[in-house]
N, C-alpha and C positions, 0 to 999 in steps of 0.2 A: 618344469614350469607347471604342468598340471598333474593331478593325481591320476593314477591308474584306476581303473574299475576295481581291482582286487583292494587297493588301499582304501578307496571310498567304501567299499563294502564293510571292511574291517572296522573303520571308524563308525559307520552307522550301527553295526552290531553292538560295538562297545557303548555306543551312546544310548541304545535302547536298553542294554543291560544295566547300565548306571541309572537311567530313568526308572526302571523297574525297582531298583534297589532303594531310590529316594521315595517312591510310592510306598513302599512298605515302611518307612519311617513315619508317615503321616498318622496322626492321632485324630480320627474322625469323631465328632462330637456324637453323643448318643441323641435319641429322638427328643427326649424331654429337654435337654440343654438346647438343641436345635429350635424348638418351639418357643422356649423362653427367649431366647436371643432375637428370634424373628419378630416376636411380639414387641419387644423392647424397640427394635429398629423401626417397626411401624408406628409405635406410640411417638417416639421421638420426631419422627419424620412429620407426622400430623401436627404434634405441638409446635415445631419449627416453622412449619407452613402456616399455621394460624397466627403465630407471632408476627412473621413477616407481612402477612395479610393485615393485620391490625395496624402495624407501623406504616403501612403503605397507605392505608385508609386515612390515618391521622394526617400524614404529609400531604396527600392530595386534596383533603378537605381544608387544611391550613393554607395551601396554595391558592385554592379557589377563594378563601376568605381574604388574603391578601391583595389577590389581582381581581 
């Protein structure tokens, strides 16, 4: 019905061992790549925020004009 402490311990150790193995497979970006990607994400976020603001402004002024 339930696992014994020994079985649970073996499963946890196996899981941790597999997790460490997976972490070794990760290819971490270098500093230059990370800075470029972060700058791109920030630029796109500001750009999309500005576009959404302008669209909202147009629609709200259009609604005020109609009503």
